[in-house]
FINU-367670 format. One record per residue: residue number from 0; residue in one letter; x, y, z of N, C-alpha, C in turn. Coordinates in steps of 0.2 Angstrom, whole numbers. Last residue first. Layout:
<pts>
pt resi=NUM&resn=A&n.c1=X&n.c2=Y&n.c3=Z&ca.c1=X&ca.c2=Y&ca.c3=Z&c.c1=X&c.c2=Y&c.c3=Z;
...
</pts>
This chain:
<pts>
pt resi=111&resn=L&n.c1=-68&n.c2=-96&n.c3=-749&ca.c1=-71&ca.c2=-94&ca.c3=-755&c.c1=-76&c.c2=-89&c.c3=-753;
pt resi=110&resn=N&n.c1=-61&n.c2=-101&n.c3=-737&ca.c1=-60&ca.c2=-95&ca.c3=-740&c.c1=-62&c.c2=-93&c.c3=-746;
pt resi=109&resn=L&n.c1=-68&n.c2=-111&n.c3=-733&ca.c1=-69&ca.c2=-105&ca.c3=-728&c.c1=-66&c.c2=-99&c.c3=-733;
pt resi=108&resn=L&n.c1=-64&n.c2=-122&n.c3=-741&ca.c1=-71&ca.c2=-119&ca.c3=-741&c.c1=-72&c.c2=-112&c.c3=-738;
pt resi=107&resn=E&n.c1=-52&n.c2=-123&n.c3=-737&ca.c1=-53&ca.c2=-122&ca.c3=-744&c.c1=-59&c.c2=-118&c.c3=-744;
pt resi=106&resn=S&n.c1=-53&n.c2=-128&n.c3=-725&ca.c1=-51&ca.c2=-121&ca.c3=-724&c.c1=-51&c.c2=-118&c.c3=-733;
pt resi=105&resn=E&n.c1=-59&n.c2=-142&n.c3=-728&ca.c1=-63&ca.c2=-137&ca.c3=-723&c.c1=-60&c.c2=-129&c.c3=-724;
pt resi=104&resn=Y&n.c1=-47&n.c2=-147&n.c3=-734&ca.c1=-54&ca.c2=-145&ca.c3=-737&c.c1=-59&c.c2=-141&c.c3=-733;
pt resi=103&resn=I&n.c1=-38&n.c2=-147&n.c3=-724&ca.c1=-36&ca.c2=-144&ca.c3=-729&c.c1=-43&c.c2=-141&c.c3=-734;
pt resi=102&resn=I&n.c1=-46&n.c2=-155&n.c3=-714&ca.c1=-44&ca.c2=-148&ca.c3=-712&c.c1=-42&c.c2=-144&c.c3=-719;
pt resi=101&resn=S&n.c1=-45&n.c2=-167&n.c3=-722&ca.c1=-52&ca.c2=-163&ca.c3=-720&c.c1=-51&c.c2=-156&c.c3=-719;
pt resi=100&resn=T&n.c1=-32&n.c2=-171&n.c3=-723&ca.c1=-36&ca.c2=-168&ca.c3=-729&c.c1=-42&c.c2=-165&c.c3=-727;
pt resi=99&resn=D&n.c1=-30&n.c2=-173&n.c3=-710&ca.c1=-25&ca.c2=-169&ca.c3=-713&c.c1=-29&c.c2=-165&c.c3=-719;
pt resi=98&resn=S&n.c1=-38&n.c2=-184&n.c3=-708&ca.c1=-39&ca.c2=-177&ca.c3=-704&c.c1=-36&c.c2=-172&c.c3=-708;
pt resi=97&resn=N&n.c1=-45&n.c2=-196&n.c3=-715&ca.c1=-38&ca.c2=-193&ca.c3=-715&c.c1=-39&c.c2=-184&c.c3=-713;
pt resi=96&resn=L&n.c1=-58&n.c2=-198&n.c3=-712&ca.c1=-54&ca.c2=-202&ca.c3=-709&c.c1=-47&c.c2=-200&c.c3=-710;
pt resi=95&resn=N&n.c1=-64&n.c2=-188&n.c3=-722&ca.c1=-64&ca.c2=-188&ca.c3=-714&c.c1=-60&c.c2=-192&c.c3=-709;
pt resi=94&resn=R&n.c1=-62&n.c2=-195&n.c3=-733&ca.c1=-59&ca.c2=-188&ca.c3=-731&c.c1=-57&c.c2=-188&c.c3=-723;
pt resi=93&resn=M&n.c1=-71&n.c2=-205&n.c3=-732&ca.c1=-65&ca.c2=-206&ca.c3=-733&c.c1=-60&c.c2=-200&c.c3=-730;
pt resi=92&resn=K&n.c1=-84&n.c2=-196&n.c3=-732&ca.c1=-82&ca.c2=-201&ca.c3=-726&c.c1=-75&c.c2=-204&c.c3=-727;
pt resi=91&resn=R&n.c1=-84&n.c2=-190&n.c3=-744&ca.c1=-83&ca.c2=-187&ca.c3=-740&c.c1=-82&c.c2=-190&c.c3=-732;
pt resi=90&resn=K&n.c1=-84&n.c2=-203&n.c3=-752&ca.c1=-77&ca.c2=-199&ca.c3=-753&c.c1=-78&c.c2=-194&c.c3=-747;
pt resi=89&resn=F&n.c1=-96&n.c2=-205&n.c3=-750&ca.c1=-92&ca.c2=-211&ca.c3=-747&c.c1=-85&c.c2=-207&c.c3=-748;
pt resi=88&resn=L&n.c1=-106&n.c2=-195&n.c3=-755&ca.c1=-104&ca.c2=-196&ca.c3=-747&c.c1=-99&c.c2=-202&c.c3=-745;
pt resi=87&resn=L&n.c1=-102&n.c2=-195&n.c3=-767&ca.c1=-99&ca.c2=-189&ca.c3=-764&c.c1=-99&c.c2=-191&c.c3=-756;
pt resi=86&resn=K&n.c1=-107&n.c2=-209&n.c3=-772&ca.c1=-100&ca.c2=-207&ca.c3=-771&c.c1=-97&c.c2=-201&c.c3=-767;
pt resi=85&resn=N&n.c1=-121&n.c2=-206&n.c3=-768&ca.c1=-117&ca.c2=-211&ca.c3=-764&c.c1=-109&c.c2=-210&c.c3=-766;
pt resi=84&resn=Q&n.c1=-125&n.c2=-196&n.c3=-777&ca.c1=-125&ca.c2=-195&ca.c3=-772&c.c1=-120&c.c2=-200&c.c3=-766;
pt resi=83&resn=V&n.c1=-122&n.c2=-203&n.c3=-789&ca.c1=-118&ca.c2=-197&ca.c3=-788&c.c1=-118&c.c2=-195&c.c3=-779;
pt resi=82&resn=P&n.c1=-133&n.c2=-213&n.c3=-787&ca.c1=-125&ca.c2=-215&ca.c3=-788&c.c1=-121&c.c2=-209&c.c3=-787;
pt resi=81&resn=E&n.c1=-145&n.c2=-203&n.c3=-789&ca.c1=-143&ca.c2=-207&ca.c3=-781&c.c1=-135&c.c2=-209&c.c3=-781;
pt resi=80&resn=P&n.c1=-141&n.c2=-187&n.c3=-796&ca.c1=-143&ca.c2=-193&ca.c3=-795&c.c1=-140&c.c2=-199&c.c3=-790;
pt resi=79&resn=L&n.c1=-146&n.c2=-172&n.c3=-786&ca.c1=-141&ca.c2=-177&ca.c3=-790&c.c1=-144&c.c2=-183&c.c3=-790;
pt resi=78&resn=D&n.c1=-155&n.c2=-167&n.c3=-779&ca.c1=-155&ca.c2=-166&ca.c3=-786&c.c1=-151&c.c2=-170&c.c3=-789;
pt resi=77&resn=T&n.c1=-151&n.c2=-170&n.c3=-766&ca.c1=-155&ca.c2=-174&ca.c3=-768&c.c1=-157&c.c2=-172&c.c3=-777;
pt resi=76&resn=F&n.c1=-144&n.c2=-158&n.c3=-764&ca.c1=-142&ca.c2=-164&ca.c3=-763&c.c1=-144&c.c2=-170&c.c3=-768;
pt resi=75&resn=L&n.c1=-151&n.c2=-144&n.c3=-771&ca.c1=-152&ca.c2=-148&ca.c3=-767&c.c1=-147&c.c2=-155&c.c3=-768;
pt resi=74&resn=M&n.c1=-144&n.c2=-128&n.c3=-776&ca.c1=-146&ca.c2=-135&ca.c3=-777&c.c1=-148&c.c2=-139&c.c3=-772;
pt resi=73&resn=L&n.c1=-143&n.c2=-117&n.c3=-771&ca.c1=-142&ca.c2=-116&ca.c3=-777&c.c1=-145&c.c2=-123&c.c3=-780;
pt resi=72&resn=N&n.c1=-139&n.c2=-115&n.c3=-757&ca.c1=-146&ca.c2=-116&ca.c3=-759&c.c1=-148&c.c2=-116&c.c3=-766;
pt resi=71&resn=R&n.c1=-127&n.c2=-114&n.c3=-753&ca.c1=-129&ca.c2=-107&ca.c3=-754&c.c1=-138&c.c2=-109&c.c3=-757;
pt resi=70&resn=D&n.c1=-124&n.c2=-128&n.c3=-752&ca.c1=-124&ca.c2=-122&ca.c3=-746&c.c1=-127&c.c2=-116&c.c3=-747;
pt resi=69&resn=I&n.c1=-126&n.c2=-131&n.c3=-765&ca.c1=-129&ca.c2=-134&ca.c3=-760&c.c1=-129&c.c2=-130&c.c3=-754;
pt resi=68&resn=M&n.c1=-113&n.c2=-124&n.c3=-770&ca.c1=-120&ca.c2=-123&ca.c3=-773&c.c1=-125&c.c2=-127&c.c3=-767;
pt resi=67&resn=I&n.c1=-102&n.c2=-130&n.c3=-763&ca.c1=-104&ca.c2=-123&ca.c3=-762&c.c1=-112&c.c2=-121&c.c3=-764;
pt resi=66&resn=D&n.c1=-103&n.c2=-143&n.c3=-766&ca.c1=-105&ca.c2=-141&ca.c3=-759&c.c1=-107&c.c2=-135&c.c3=-759;
pt resi=65&resn=I&n.c1=-100&n.c2=-142&n.c3=-781&ca.c1=-106&ca.c2=-144&ca.c3=-778&c.c1=-107&c.c2=-143&c.c3=-770;
pt resi=64&resn=V&n.c1=-87&n.c2=-135&n.c3=-778&ca.c1=-92&ca.c2=-132&ca.c3=-784&c.c1=-100&c.c2=-134&c.c3=-780;
pt resi=63&resn=D&n.c1=-81&n.c2=-148&n.c3=-773&ca.c1=-80&ca.c2=-141&ca.c3=-769&c.c1=-87&c.c2=-136&c.c3=-772;
pt resi=62&resn=E&n.c1=-83&n.c2=-157&n.c3=-785&ca.c1=-84&ca.c2=-158&ca.c3=-778&c.c1=-86&c.c2=-152&c.c3=-773;
pt resi=61&resn=I&n.c1=-73&n.c2=-149&n.c3=-793&ca.c1=-81&ca.c2=-149&ca.c3=-794&c.c1=-84&c.c2=-152&c.c3=-787;
pt resi=60&resn=V&n.c1=-62&n.c2=-150&n.c3=-787&ca.c1=-64&ca.c2=-144&ca.c3=-788&c.c1=-71&c.c2=-145&c.c3=-790;
pt resi=59&resn=R&n.c1=-60&n.c2=-164&n.c3=-787&ca.c1=-59&ca.c2=-161&ca.c3=-781&c.c1=-63&c.c2=-154&c.c3=-783;
pt resi=58&resn=V&n.c1=-58&n.c2=-166&n.c3=-802&ca.c1=-63&ca.c2=-169&ca.c3=-799&c.c1=-64&c.c2=-166&c.c3=-791;
pt resi=57&resn=M&n.c1=-47&n.c2=-159&n.c3=-805&ca.c1=-53&ca.c2=-155&ca.c3=-806&c.c1=-59&c.c2=-159&c.c3=-803;
pt resi=56&resn=D&n.c1=-37&n.c2=-167&n.c3=-799&ca.c1=-38&ca.c2=-160&ca.c3=-795&c.c1=-45&c.c2=-159&c.c3=-797;
pt resi=55&resn=M&n.c1=-38&n.c2=-178&n.c3=-808&ca.c1=-41&ca.c2=-179&ca.c3=-802&c.c1=-40&c.c2=-173&c.c3=-798;
pt resi=54&resn=D&n.c1=-34&n.c2=-170&n.c3=-821&ca.c1=-42&ca.c2=-172&ca.c3=-819&c.c1=-43&c.c2=-174&c.c3=-813;
pt resi=53&resn=L&n.c1=-20&n.c2=-169&n.c3=-817&ca.c1=-25&ca.c2=-163&ca.c3=-817&c.c1=-31&c.c2=-165&c.c3=-817;
pt resi=52&resn=R&n.c1=-17&n.c2=-182&n.c3=-818&ca.c1=-18&ca.c2=-178&ca.c3=-812&c.c1=-21&c.c2=-172&c.c3=-812;
pt resi=51&resn=D&n.c1=-20&n.c2=-184&n.c3=-832&ca.c1=-22&ca.c2=-189&ca.c3=-827&c.c1=-23&c.c2=-185&c.c3=-821;
pt resi=50&resn=L&n.c1=-11&n.c2=-175&n.c3=-838&ca.c1=-19&ca.c2=-174&ca.c3=-838&c.c1=-23&c.c2=-179&c.c3=-834;
pt resi=49&resn=V&n.c1=1&n.c2=-180&n.c3=-833&ca.c1=-1&ca.c2=-173&ca.c3=-832&c.c1=-9&c.c2=-172&c.c3=-832;
pt resi=48&resn=S&n.c1=1&n.c2=-193&n.c3=-841&ca.c1=2&ca.c2=-192&ca.c3=-834&c.c1=0&c.c2=-184&c.c3=-830;
pt resi=47&resn=Q&n.c1=0&n.c2=-189&n.c3=-854&ca.c1=-4&ca.c2=-192&ca.c3=-850&c.c1=-4&c.c2=-192&c.c3=-844;
pt resi=46&resn=V&n.c1=14&n.c2=-181&n.c3=-855&ca.c1=6&ca.c2=-177&ca.c3=-856&c.c1=2&c.c2=-182&c.c3=-853;
pt resi=45&resn=I&n.c1=22&n.c2=-193&n.c3=-852&ca.c1=21&ca.c2=-188&ca.c3=-849&c.c1=15&c.c2=-183&c.c3=-849;
pt resi=44&resn=A&n.c1=18&n.c2=-201&n.c3=-863&ca.c1=18&ca.c2=-203&ca.c3=-857&c.c1=17&c.c2=-196&c.c3=-851;
pt resi=43&resn=D&n.c1=24&n.c2=-193&n.c3=-875&ca.c1=16&ca.c2=-194&ca.c3=-873&c.c1=15&c.c2=-198&c.c3=-866;
pt resi=42&resn=S&n.c1=37&n.c2=-191&n.c3=-871&ca.c1=33&ca.c2=-185&ca.c3=-871&c.c1=25&c.c2=-187&c.c3=-871;
pt resi=41&resn=D&n.c1=48&n.c2=-197&n.c3=-868&ca.c1=42&ca.c2=-201&ca.c3=-867&c.c1=37&c.c2=-195&c.c3=-865;
pt resi=40&resn=A&n.c1=58&n.c2=-189&n.c3=-872&ca.c1=58&ca.c2=-195&ca.c3=-877&c.c1=51&c.c2=-197&c.c3=-876;
pt resi=39&resn=S&n.c1=54&n.c2=-172&n.c3=-874&ca.c1=56&ca.c2=-177&ca.c3=-870&c.c1=54&c.c2=-184&c.c3=-874;
pt resi=38&resn=T&n.c1=49&n.c2=-160&n.c3=-879&ca.c1=55&ca.c2=-163&ca.c3=-883&c.c1=58&c.c2=-169&c.c3=-878;
pt resi=37&resn=K&n.c1=37&n.c2=-156&n.c3=-873&ca.c1=36&ca.c2=-157&ca.c3=-881&c.c1=43&c.c2=-160&c.c3=-882;
pt resi=36&resn=I&n.c1=42&n.c2=-154&n.c3=-859&ca.c1=37&ca.c2=-160&ca.c3=-861&c.c1=37&c.c2=-161&c.c3=-868;
pt resi=35&resn=F&n.c1=50&n.c2=-144&n.c3=-862&ca.c1=53&ca.c2=-151&ca.c3=-858&c.c1=48&c.c2=-156&c.c3=-860;
pt resi=34&resn=E&n.c1=43&n.c2=-134&n.c3=-865&ca.c1=48&ca.c2=-135&ca.c3=-870&c.c1=50&c.c2=-143&c.c3=-868;
pt resi=33&resn=T&n.c1=33&n.c2=-131&n.c3=-854&ca.c1=31&ca.c2=-135&ca.c3=-860&c.c1=35&c.c2=-138&c.c3=-864;
pt resi=32&resn=L&n.c1=43&n.c2=-129&n.c3=-845&ca.c1=40&ca.c2=-134&ca.c3=-844&c.c1=37&c.c2=-138&c.c3=-850;
pt resi=31&resn=Q&n.c1=46&n.c2=-116&n.c3=-852&ca.c1=52&ca.c2=-122&ca.c3=-849&c.c1=49&c.c2=-128&c.c3=-849;
pt resi=30&resn=P&n.c1=35&n.c2=-107&n.c3=-850&ca.c1=37&ca.c2=-112&ca.c3=-856&c.c1=43&c.c2=-116&c.c3=-855;
pt resi=29&resn=D&n.c1=23&n.c2=-111&n.c3=-838&ca.c1=30&ca.c2=-110&ca.c3=-839&c.c1=33&c.c2=-113&c.c3=-845;
pt resi=28&resn=H&n.c1=10&n.c2=-115&n.c3=-834&ca.c1=12&ca.c2=-109&ca.c3=-839&c.c1=18&c.c2=-108&c.c3=-841;
pt resi=27&resn=L&n.c1=12&n.c2=-120&n.c3=-822&ca.c1=10&ca.c2=-125&ca.c3=-827&c.c1=9&c.c2=-121&c.c3=-835;
pt resi=26&resn=S&n.c1=27&n.c2=-115&n.c3=-813&ca.c1=19&ca.c2=-113&ca.c3=-815&c.c1=18&c.c2=-118&c.c3=-822;
pt resi=25&resn=I&n.c1=35&n.c2=-127&n.c3=-800&ca.c1=35&ca.c2=-122&ca.c3=-808&c.c1=27&c.c2=-121&c.c3=-810;
pt resi=24&resn=E&n.c1=44&n.c2=-128&n.c3=-786&ca.c1=38&ca.c2=-128&ca.c3=-790&c.c1=39&c.c2=-125&c.c3=-796;
pt resi=23&resn=E&n.c1=58&n.c2=-140&n.c3=-786&ca.c1=55&ca.c2=-132&ca.c3=-786&c.c1=47&c.c2=-133&c.c3=-790;
pt resi=22&resn=R&n.c1=68&n.c2=-151&n.c3=-778&ca.c1=62&ca.c2=-150&ca.c3=-781&c.c1=60&c.c2=-143&c.c3=-781;
pt resi=21&resn=N&n.c1=76&n.c2=-154&n.c3=-768&ca.c1=80&ca.c2=-152&ca.c3=-774&c.c1=74&c.c2=-152&c.c3=-779;
pt resi=20&resn=E&n.c1=65&n.c2=-165&n.c3=-760&ca.c1=72&ca.c2=-163&ca.c3=-759&c.c1=74&c.c2=-161&c.c3=-768;
pt resi=19&resn=G&n.c1=48&n.c2=-160&n.c3=-764&ca.c1=54&ca.c2=-166&ca.c3=-762&c.c1=61&c.c2=-161&c.c3=-762;
pt resi=18&resn=P&n.c1=31&n.c2=-161&n.c3=-768&ca.c1=37&ca.c2=-157&ca.c3=-767&c.c1=42&c.c2=-162&c.c3=-763;
pt resi=17&resn=S&n.c1=24&n.c2=-170&n.c3=-783&ca.c1=24&ca.c2=-168&ca.c3=-776&c.c1=31&c.c2=-165&c.c3=-773;
pt resi=16&resn=F&n.c1=24&n.c2=-174&n.c3=-796&ca.c1=18&ca.c2=-170&ca.c3=-793&c.c1=18&c.c2=-168&c.c3=-787;
pt resi=15&resn=E&n.c1=39&n.c2=-171&n.c3=-805&ca.c1=34&ca.c2=-174&ca.c3=-800&c.c1=29&c.c2=-170&c.c3=-800;
pt resi=14&resn=I&n.c1=50&n.c2=-170&n.c3=-820&ca.c1=45&ca.c2=-167&ca.c3=-816&c.c1=41&c.c2=-171&c.c3=-813;
pt resi=13&resn=N&n.c1=67&n.c2=-168&n.c3=-825&ca.c1=62&ca.c2=-171&ca.c3=-821&c.c1=55&c.c2=-167&c.c3=-819;
pt resi=12&resn=D&n.c1=74&n.c2=-158&n.c3=-828&ca.c1=78&ca.c2=-163&ca.c3=-830&c.c1=72&c.c2=-170&c.c3=-827;
pt resi=11&resn=I&n.c1=78&n.c2=-142&n.c3=-836&ca.c1=72&ca.c2=-146&ca.c3=-831&c.c1=75&c.c2=-154&c.c3=-834;
pt resi=10&resn=E&n.c1=93&n.c2=-135&n.c3=-833&ca.c1=88&ca.c2=-137&ca.c3=-838&c.c1=85&c.c2=-142&c.c3=-834;
pt resi=9&resn=G&n.c1=105&n.c2=-132&n.c3=-826&ca.c1=100&ca.c2=-128&ca.c3=-825&c.c1=93&c.c2=-129&c.c3=-829;
pt resi=8&resn=S&n.c1=115&n.c2=-141&n.c3=-828&ca.c1=115&ca.c2=-136&ca.c3=-833&c.c1=108&c.c2=-130&c.c3=-832;
pt resi=7&resn=A&n.c1=113&n.c2=-150&n.c3=-819&ca.c1=119&ca.c2=-147&ca.c3=-818&c.c1=118&c.c2=-140&c.c3=-822;
pt resi=6&resn=N&n.c1=95&n.c2=-152&n.c3=-821&ca.c1=102&ca.c2=-154&ca.c3=-821&c.c1=106&c.c2=-149&c.c3=-819;
pt resi=5&resn=R&n.c1=82&n.c2=-150&n.c3=-808&ca.c1=85&ca.c2=-147&ca.c3=-813&c.c1=92&c.c2=-151&c.c3=-813;
pt resi=4&resn=E&n.c1=64&n.c2=-155&n.c3=-806&ca.c1=71&ca.c2=-155&ca.c3=-805&c.c1=76&c.c2=-154&c.c3=-810;
pt resi=3&resn=I&n.c1=48&n.c2=-148&n.c3=-803&ca.c1=53&ca.c2=-150&ca.c3=-807&c.c1=60&c.c2=-150&c.c3=-803;
pt resi=2&resn=Y&n.c1=31&n.c2=-150&n.c3=-799&ca.c1=38&ca.c2=-149&ca.c3=-797&c.c1=43&c.c2=-151&c.c3=-802;
pt resi=1&resn=I&n.c1=14&n.c2=-145&n.c3=-800&ca.c1=19&ca.c2=-147&ca.c3=-803&c.c1=27&c.c2=-146&c.c3=-800;
pt resi=0&resn=M&n.c1=-1&n.c2=-145&n.c3=-792&ca.c1=7&ca.c2=-144&ca.c3=-793&c.c1=11&c.c2=-147&c.c3=-797;
</pts>
């Protein structure tokens, strides 16, 4: 999700990746967001920041797809290369240390 802060004129003044005071969620497809990014003095840095964040989000999507495929017997966990298995297991272990994240993850899987 992307959140914006507006200036007194109602124009986008800043973007963030977490909710906060005086921030509103905005669609990734909103033309105002695109225009803000294109016309910002640090446009390249903003684009890179957005892409980095989206890449991190996509990693989570891919992990969820792998879990769904395993749950539906479309593939075996052992079909994955050992380094991938180790990373997935370690990330799952880390998520379980953070109960908020594991609850979100489980509810996401249940809604599919």
